[in-house]
N, C-alpha and C positions, 0 to 999 in steps of 0.2 A: 732429672738422671735420664740421661739419654741410657737405651739398654739397647745391645746386640744379641739377635740370636743365629742358628741357623737353621735351615728350612728340613721339615720331613718330608719322607714319601708321601705325597699327594693334599700337600700343602697351599695355599691360596691365598690372597689377601685376606680375604673373608672369613677364612678359618682361625686366621694367625688371634685377628682382628675376637673374635669370640674366643678366642684362649686365652690371651694375654689381659684384654680390657670388659670381656661379660659385654659387647655392645659393642656395634659395628663403625668401627674408625677405620675405613679402604680412604680416605681420601686424606685424613693426619699420614695415613704409611704412606701413600704415595707421592707425598710433599717432604716425606722423610724421606724417602728411595724413590726419586725417579726416573733411576734405571728397569726397576720392574714395572714397567707404563704396559708395557707390550707381554707382559706372559701372566698368564691366566693360570696356568698349574706352576707353581714351580719345581726348577731342578732341584736334587735333593741338594743340601749342603749349602743352600745361597744367603750368603747373609741380608737380614735385615734387619734395617734399623726402626727398634721401635722406642717413638718418639714420649715426653713425659705431657702428658693435656690437660692443657688449664681448666679447670670447671667455670664454667659461666657463675660471675654472682647473681641470682635471679633476685630481681624488685618487683615488686606489686604496684601498678601502676592501680589509683585511688580516683574516680571522679566525686566530683561535689557536685550535686543535687539541688538542693535550696543552697540559696547564698545568705 
């Protein structure tokens, strides 16, 4: 599900990233909001799309030492 928010005073994509995701996902935010690529500090009230992040599946690679 895609959510949208409005920026508050002093917001940047990095601060929004940490506030809503708890980690830096600036690249994902830029993909969802290509019109924001030139803004370091967002103007107050800027609409920002918060994309749903897909959790990568982790797999352990094993090697066989002996045959």
